[in-house]
VOVO-802355 format. One line per field, with one value per residue (C-alpha): residue number from 1; residue in three letters; x, y, z. Coordinates in steps of 0.5 Angstrom, whole numbers. Last residue first. Example, Ala and Ser with C-alpha at 12.3 -4.5 7.8 and 13.67 -1.06 7.14 Angstrom:
<atoms>
nr = (2; 1);
rest = (SER; ALA);
x = (27; 25);
y = (-2; -9);
z = (14; 16);
</atoms>
This chain:
<atoms>
nr = (435; 434; 433; 432; 431; 430; 429; 428; 427; 426; 425; 424; 423; 422; 421; 420; 419; 418; 417; 416; 415; 414; 413; 412; 411; 410; 409; 408; 407; 406; 405; 404; 403; 402; 401; 400; 399; 398; 397; 396; 395; 394; 393; 392; 391; 390; 389; 388; 387; 386; 385; 384; 383; 382; 381; 380; 379; 378; 377; 376; 375; 374; 373; 372; 371; 370; 369; 368; 367; 366; 365; 364; 363; 362; 361; 360; 359; 358; 357; 356; 355; 354; 353; 352; 351; 350; 349; 348; 347; 346; 345; 344; 343; 342; 341; 340; 339; 338; 337; 336; 335; 334; 333; 332; 331; 330; 329; 328; 327; 326; 325; 324; 323; 322; 321; 320; 319; 318; 317; 316; 315; 314; 313; 312; 311; 310; 309; 308; 307; 306; 305; 304; 303; 302; 301; 300; 299; 298; 297; 296; 295; 294; 293; 292; 291; 290; 289; 288; 287; 286; 285; 284; 283; 282; 281; 280; 279; 278; 277; 276; 275; 274; 273; 272; 271; 270; 269; 268; 267; 266; 265; 264; 263; 262; 261; 260; 259; 258; 257; 256; 255; 254; 253; 252; 251; 250; 249; 248; 247; 246; 245; 244; 243; 242; 241; 240; 239; 238; 237; 236; 235; 234; 233; 232; 231; 230; 229; 228; 227; 226; 225; 224; 223; 222; 221; 220; 219; 218; 217; 216; 215; 214; 213; 212; 211; 210; 209; 208; 207; 206; 205; 204; 203; 202; 201; 200; 199; 198; 197; 196; 195; 194; 193; 192; 191; 190; 189; 188; 187; 186; 185; 184; 183; 182; 181; 180; 179; 178; 177; 176; 175; 174; 173; 172; 171; 170; 169; 168; 167; 166; 165; 164; 163; 162; 161; 160; 159; 158; 157; 156; 155; 154; 153; 152; 151; 150; 149; 148; 147; 146; 145; 144; 143; 142; 141; 140; 139; 138; 137; 136; 135; 134; 133; 132; 131; 130; 129; 128; 127; 126; 125; 124; 123; 122; 121; 120; 119; 118; 117; 116; 115; 114; 113; 112; 111; 110; 109; 108; 107; 106; 105; 104; 103; 102; 101; 100; 99; 98; 97; 96; 95; 94; 93; 92; 91; 90; 89; 88; 87; 86; 85; 84; 83; 82; 81; 80; 79; 78; 77; 76; 75; 74; 73; 72; 71; 70; 69; 68; 67; 66; 65; 64; 63; 62; 61; 60; 59; 58; 57; 56; 55; 54; 53; 52; 51; 50; 49; 48; 47; 46; 45; 44; 43; 42; 41; 40; 39; 38; 37; 36; 35; 34; 33; 32; 31; 30; 29; 28; 27; 26; 25; 24; 23; 22; 21; 20; 19; 18; 17; 16; 15; 14; 13; 12; 11; 10; 9; 8; 7; 6; 5; 4; 3; 2; 1);
rest = (LYS; VAL; PRO; ASN; GLN; VAL; TRP; GLU; PRO; LEU; VAL; ARG; SER; GLY; SER; ALA; ILE; LEU; HIS; PRO; TYR; SER; LEU; GLY; ILE; GLY; ALA; VAL; ALA; ILE; LEU; GLU; ASP; ASN; ILE; TYR; LEU; LEU; PRO; ALA; GLN; ARG; GLU; TRP; PRO; PRO; ILE; ASP; ALA; GLU; GLN; TYR; LEU; ASN; LYS; LEU; THR; LYS; ARG; PRO; THR; LYS; PRO; LYS; ILE; GLN; ILE; LYS; GLU; SER; GLY; GLN; ARG; GLU; ARG; LEU; SER; ILE; LYS; ASN; ASN; ASP; GLN; ALA; GLU; LYS; VAL; TRP; ASN; ALA; PRO; LEU; GLY; LEU; GLN; LYS; SER; ASN; ALA; PRO; LEU; THR; LYS; LEU; VAL; TRP; ARG; GLY; ALA; GLU; VAL; ASN; GLY; VAL; GLN; LEU; MET; GLY; ARG; TRP; LEU; TYR; ILE; LYS; ARG; GLU; ASP; HIS; LEU; TRP; GLU; LEU; ASN; ALA; ASP; ALA; LYS; VAL; GLN; ALA; LEU; ASP; ARG; TRP; TRP; ALA; HIS; LEU; ARG; GLU; GLN; SER; PRO; MET; ALA; LEU; GLN; GLN; THR; GLN; LEU; TRP; TYR; ARG; LEU; VAL; ASN; ASN; ALA; ALA; PRO; LEU; ASP; GLU; LYS; ALA; LEU; VAL; LEU; LEU; PRO; GLU; LEU; LYS; LEU; GLN; SER; LYS; ASN; LEU; ILE; GLY; LYS; GLY; ASP; GLN; GLU; ALA; LEU; ARG; ASN; LEU; LEU; THR; GLN; ALA; GLU; GLY; LEU; LEU; GLN; ALA; SER; ARG; ALA; MET; ASN; ALA; LEU; ALA; GLU; PRO; GLN; ILE; LYS; ALA; LEU; GLU; PRO; ILE; ILE; LYS; MET; ARG; VAL; ALA; ASN; ARG; ARG; TYR; LYS; THR; ASN; GLN; ASN; SER; PRO; ASP; GLU; ILE; TRP; LYS; LEU; LYS; HIS; GLU; LYS; ALA; TYR; ALA; GLU; LEU; GLU; ARG; ARG; SER; GLN; ASN; LEU; LEU; PRO; ARG; TRP; LEU; THR; ILE; ASN; HIS; ASN; ASN; LEU; GLU; LEU; GLN; ARG; SER; THR; PRO; MET; GLY; SER; LEU; GLY; ALA; VAL; GLY; SER; GLY; ARG; LEU; LEU; GLN; LEU; LEU; VAL; THR; GLU; ALA; GLN; ASP; ASN; GLN; HIS; HIS; ALA; LEU; LEU; LEU; ASP; GLU; ILE; GLY; TYR; GLU; GLU; CYS; LEU; ASP; ALA; LEU; ALA; GLU; TYR; ARG; GLY; ALA; ARG; ALA; ARG; ALA; GLU; ILE; ASN; GLY; LYS; GLU; GLU; ASP; SER; ASN; LEU; HIS; LEU; LEU; ARG; PHE; ASP; PHE; HIS; ILE; LYS; TYR; GLN; LYS; ALA; LEU; LYS; GLU; CYS; PHE; ILE; LEU; TRP; ASP; ASP; ALA; PRO; LYS; GLN; LEU; GLY; HIS; HIS; ILE; HIS; PHE; ALA; PHE; ILE; GLN; ASN; ASN; THR; GLN; ASN; LYS; ALA; GLN; ALA; LYS; CYS; VAL; THR; ASP; LEU; LEU; VAL; VAL; SER; ASP; LEU; GLY; GLY; SER; LEU; ALA; VAL; ALA; ILE; ARG; LYS; GLU; SER; LYS; PRO; SER; GLN; GLN; SER; LYS; ARG; SER; SER; ALA; MET);
x = (-54; -47; -49; -48; -40; -40; -34; -34; -31; -32; -34; -33; -35; -30; -24; -18; -17; -16; -13; -5; -7; -11; -16; -16; -13; -19; -23; -17; -20; -18; -14; -14; -18; -22; -25; -23; -26; -22; -27; -27; -23; -17; -23; -21; -14; -13; -11; -4; -5; 3; 1; -5; 0; 5; 1; -3; 4; 6; 6; 12; 11; 10; 3; 0; -4; 0; -3; 0; -4; 0; -3; -10; -15; -22; -25; -31; -31; -33; -31; -39; -38; -44; -40; -34; -37; -39; -33; -30; -35; -35; -27; -25; -25; -20; -23; -24; -32; -35; -39; -41; -38; -42; -42; -40; -42; -38; -41; -41; -40; -38; -34; -35; -29; -29; -22; -18; -11; -4; -2; -9; -14; -21; -27; -33; -40; -45; -47; -39; -35; -27; -21; -13; -8; -1; 4; 4; 3; -3; -4; -7; -11; -14; -15; -18; -23; -25; -27; -31; -35; -36; -39; -43; -42; -46; -48; -45; -47; -39; -40; -43; -37; -32; -36; -37; -29; -28; -32; -28; -22; -24; -27; -20; -16; -8; -7; -13; -11; -4; -8; -11; -5; -2; -8; -10; -18; -21; -26; -23; -18; -20; -13; -10; -15; -20; -20; -24; -28; -29; -31; -36; -39; -40; -43; -49; -51; -51; -57; -59; -59; -64; -69; -69; -70; -77; -78; -79; -83; -87; -89; -88; -93; -99; -94; -97; -102; -98; -92; -97; -100; -92; -90; -95; -97; -93; -86; -89; -90; -82; -81; -84; -89; -93; -97; -102; -97; -97; -104; -103; -109; -111; -112; -120; -120; -126; -123; -125; -124; -116; -115; -117; -113; -107; -108; -108; -102; -98; -95; -89; -85; -91; -86; -81; -77; -71; -67; -64; -58; -57; -50; -55; -56; -55; -59; -60; -63; -70; -73; -68; -70; -68; -62; -62; -58; -53; -52; -52; -55; -56; -60; -66; -64; -65; -72; -74; -72; -74; -81; -82; -81; -86; -90; -89; -90; -87; -90; -84; -84; -78; -75; -70; -74; -72; -77; -72; -68; -74; -75; -68; -68; -75; -73; -66; -70; -75; -70; -66; -71; -73; -68; -68; -75; -73; -67; -71; -76; -72; -72; -77; -80; -74; -75; -76; -78; -82; -82; -89; -91; -96; -97; -102; -109; -112; -117; -112; -106; -112; -113; -105; -105; -112; -108; -102; -105; -109; -103; -100; -106; -102; -96; -89; -89; -85; -89; -87; -91; -88; -94; -91; -93; -92; -91; -95; -97; -104; -103; -109; -109; -102; -103; -110; -105; -99; -104; -108; -102; -99; -106; -105; -99; -100; -107; -103; -103; -96; -95; -88; -90; -86; -84; -83; -81; -83; -86; -83; -89; -93; -90; -95; -96; -93; -94; -90; -83; -78; -73);
y = (-43; -44; -46; -53; -52; -56; -59; -59; -65; -63; -67; -68; -70; -68; -63; -60; -69; -69; -75; -73; -67; -70; -65; -59; -56; -53; -59; -65; -69; -75; -81; -87; -92; -93; -86; -84; -77; -74; -73; -66; -64; -60; -53; -54; -54; -47; -48; -43; -46; -48; -51; -55; -57; -60; -63; -66; -69; -67; -71; -68; -62; -62; -60; -59; -62; -69; -72; -76; -79; -80; -77; -82; -76; -80; -82; -81; -87; -87; -95; -96; -101; -96; -90; -92; -93; -86; -84; -86; -84; -77; -76; -71; -65; -59; -52; -50; -50; -51; -57; -56; -58; -63; -62; -68; -65; -68; -65; -61; -61; -56; -51; -44; -44; -37; -33; -31; -30; -31; -37; -40; -38; -42; -40; -45; -44; -48; -41; -41; -47; -45; -48; -45; -47; -45; -41; -34; -39; -39; -36; -29; -32; -37; -33; -27; -34; -35; -27; -28; -34; -31; -25; -28; -28; -25; -29; -30; -26; -26; -17; -19; -23; -18; -12; -15; -17; -9; -8; -12; -9; -2; -4; -8; -1; -2; -9; -11; -6; -10; -17; -15; -12; -20; -23; -21; -21; -25; -23; -18; -15; -12; -11; -6; -1; -4; 1; 6; 0; -1; 7; 6; 0; 4; 10; 4; 1; 8; 9; 1; 3; 10; 5; 0; 6; 8; 1; 0; 7; 5; -1; 2; 7; 5; 4; 0; -3; -4; -7; -12; -14; -15; -20; -25; -27; -24; -25; -32; -33; -31; -36; -42; -46; -41; -44; -39; -39; -46; -46; -41; -37; -36; -30; -27; -20; -15; -9; -6; -12; -13; -5; -5; -11; -8; -3; -8; -11; -4; -1; 2; -4; -5; -3; -8; -8; -14; -12; -18; -19; -25; -31; -36; -32; -24; -21; -13; -9; -5; -3; -6; -11; -11; -5; -9; -14; -9; -5; -12; -18; -21; -25; -22; -16; -20; -22; -16; -13; -19; -18; -11; -11; -17; -12; -6; -11; -16; -17; -17; -15; -17; -12; -15; -20; -24; -29; -35; -30; -28; -35; -38; -31; -34; -41; -38; -34; -39; -44; -39; -39; -46; -48; -43; -45; -53; -52; -47; -53; -59; -63; -69; -64; -66; -61; -61; -54; -53; -48; -44; -39; -35; -29; -24; -23; -21; -27; -32; -30; -31; -38; -39; -37; -41; -47; -46; -46; -52; -56; -53; -56; -62; -57; -58; -59; -51; -50; -42; -39; -33; -27; -24; -17; -14; -8; -3; 3; 6; 9; 7; -1; -2; 2; -2; -9; -6; -6; -12; -16; -13; -14; -22; -22; -20; -24; -30; -33; -34; -29; -27; -20; -20; -14; -14; -7; -5; -11; -17; -21; -25; -31; -37; -39; -45; -51; -56; -53; -57; -55);
z = (104; 99; 93; 91; 86; 80; 78; 70; 66; 58; 52; 46; 39; 33; 34; 39; 43; 50; 54; 54; 58; 64; 66; 70; 77; 81; 81; 79; 72; 68; 73; 70; 72; 65; 67; 74; 76; 83; 90; 91; 98; 95; 96; 105; 104; 100; 93; 90; 84; 85; 92; 89; 82; 88; 92; 86; 84; 78; 71; 67; 61; 54; 54; 60; 65; 67; 73; 79; 85; 91; 96; 97; 94; 95; 88; 83; 78; 71; 68; 68; 62; 59; 62; 59; 53; 52; 55; 49; 45; 47; 46; 52; 50; 48; 47; 39; 39; 32; 34; 41; 48; 51; 59; 63; 70; 76; 83; 89; 96; 102; 98; 101; 106; 109; 110; 115; 112; 114; 110; 111; 118; 116; 117; 117; 115; 119; 122; 125; 125; 126; 123; 123; 120; 123; 119; 123; 130; 134; 141; 139; 135; 138; 145; 140; 137; 144; 146; 140; 142; 148; 146; 141; 134; 128; 124; 116; 110; 108; 108; 115; 117; 115; 119; 126; 125; 123; 129; 134; 131; 134; 140; 141; 140; 140; 141; 137; 132; 132; 131; 126; 122; 123; 121; 114; 113; 107; 102; 98; 103; 109; 113; 111; 111; 116; 121; 115; 113; 120; 121; 115; 118; 125; 121; 117; 125; 127; 122; 124; 131; 129; 125; 130; 136; 131; 131; 138; 138; 134; 138; 144; 142; 147; 153; 159; 155; 149; 152; 156; 149; 146; 152; 151; 144; 141; 145; 146; 139; 138; 143; 142; 147; 146; 140; 137; 130; 130; 127; 121; 119; 112; 109; 106; 104; 105; 103; 110; 114; 111; 112; 119; 120; 117; 122; 128; 125; 125; 119; 119; 116; 111; 105; 107; 100; 99; 93; 89; 86; 83; 83; 87; 92; 93; 97; 96; 103; 103; 110; 114; 120; 126; 129; 136; 132; 128; 135; 139; 141; 148; 146; 149; 146; 140; 141; 142; 137; 132; 136; 135; 127; 127; 129; 125; 118; 114; 108; 103; 96; 91; 86; 81; 78; 72; 72; 73; 78; 82; 83; 85; 90; 92; 93; 97; 102; 104; 105; 110; 114; 113; 116; 121; 124; 123; 127; 133; 132; 134; 128; 125; 121; 116; 111; 103; 100; 95; 90; 88; 81; 80; 74; 76; 75; 81; 82; 79; 84; 90; 86; 87; 94; 96; 92; 96; 104; 102; 101; 107; 111; 113; 116; 115; 107; 107; 100; 99; 95; 89; 87; 81; 78; 72; 71; 65; 70; 70; 77; 80; 77; 80; 87; 87; 85; 91; 96; 95; 95; 101; 105; 103; 105; 112; 113; 111; 105; 105; 99; 97; 93; 86; 81; 74; 70; 64; 60; 57; 54; 58; 62; 63; 70; 74; 77; 79; 81; 85; 91);
</atoms>
């Protein structure tokens, strides 16, 4: 993602809030109400408008320009991010990746500007669509509870509170507000294509439900709220039943299987709760049943691997855990002159770079390295075992300089090559953020 245009920050004030601005009716109304409330209450908050440019449609550049001009009219800060998506992929996959990328980009902007409160323009119709779609998928309580009015989001190591202040307002009410205040917005033509499920629900099912039951949208929103409260209670129950099973980000297999034998619904609830804490989607009933079959047959010391929600879940040493290492890169960090940290001689590294003598290699199995003074060189297998590094975190490429093994991610650096003074660089393995 890249930003190419940015407003200048003003001095830090009481509070900073951001509005996700697509340029559509919903976000334009939200931005207008936020700015008017700011003026009416005479608060000293700074308002930011953030736009995500997906680049999937030709008018996308025009939408960006529209949003930037709108922010200037309100005299607020504006910035955007560009998502690089492959438009040749299937529509459903693009939508899922765009949604995940949008949240990541918004979190990135919030982190850059020190913003902890992000406002989204989802409204009552969106909530009804979400509930119906989840119902069609056969979702449980968590899915049918729809979108919460607020929730905590942690992305890129930054905590943000997402707020949906329009969730109790219908689209008809937003349209009336926009006409009354003579607001202008843009229409996304892809929203009219009923080939896609959400659009079909929006344009065909929702209007018919409103004819049968005028309060249908409000009633579904209320049901979603009640189911959200029920999910909160289920989460509390999972924490109680999960004592002795939930271990930070891991699940202990043996007591989980004991609970499953005694009370399978309770064990399912604990497992779903754990997936939720790992920010993973809820599994289908078929997948859940398959997992229990795998766990019932696996030996205590066996390794197991599942692919779920584009992440991998591993069973290792009797613990279920989510593998967070997908990809990364080696970075050569220059150490400050007054640092006492050991590092590689900068001139030696620079000479190796100039002569193309720095390379990344996959592990072959016989490599050895000395990482501490007055200790022998040890095989990577022994060092991984001593450091309790799980197998999926042993895949980072090894860093070689002048055909010598210099750095191993999670283990350390070749001690004989380190110096304590002079110009030094420190190789660091930087993981790509988990999507």
